[in-house]
N, C-alpha and C positions, 0 to 999 in steps of 0.2 A: 795697277799693273806696274811691276818693277822693270823698267826699260832695260837696265843692264842684265838682269836675269833672262829676259826674253832673248836678247842678243846672244847671251852665252848658250842658251839651249839650242837656238837655231844654228849657231856656229858649230856646236858639238855634233848635231845631227848631220849637217853638211860635211863636216870633217870625216865622220865615220862612214858616211855614204861614199865619199870619194876614196877614202883609204881602203875600203873593203870591196870595191867594185873593180873587177879585172879590166885591163886595157880593152878598149872597144865597148865597154859596158855603158850603161846610161844611169844618170842621176836626174831625177825630175823634182822640181819644187813647185808646189801649188799653194796659192793663197786664196782662200774663199771667205766671203763675207756672209755671216749668218745673223741677221737682225742686229743685235748689240754686241757681237763678238766676231773675231776672225779666227780662222783655222788655217794653220800652216802645216802642210804635208810634205815630207821629204821621202821619196821613194827611190829605190835603186834595184838593180838586178844582181846584187852581190850574193854571196853564199848564205847569208842569214845566220841565225843562231839556233841551237838545239832547243827542243821543247822543254828539257830539264832546266835550262838556264832562264827561261821566261819568267819564273817566279822570283829570280834574283835581279833581274835587269834594272829595277828601279832603286835598288840599294846603292849607296855610295861605294865607290872604289871597287866595283866588280867588273871584270872583263873575262869573257870566256876564252879558253885556250883549247885548241884542237890537240888532243893527247898524242896523236900519231906523229905530228910534225911541229907542234908548239906554235903554229901560226895563230895569230889573233883572228877571231871571228867577229864580224860586225853585228850591230843590233838592227833588227827590222822594226820599223815603226809604221804606223798607218791606222 
């Protein structure tokens, strides 16, 4: 496991969750142990992303834009 990469991924997930959740919304972080591994889950109640963008979400340097107002939309993980 690359410690720096894990920190980067978790930081990015938290940053996106906070950035794309409206005031008064919630961001929840769960850490679960499963035998020889751990699972980190970041959940929010933000707007989410379109189904069309789901296929691109793991490619580098992609971020969805809302065509009507050019607001950035967050990535849903889980």
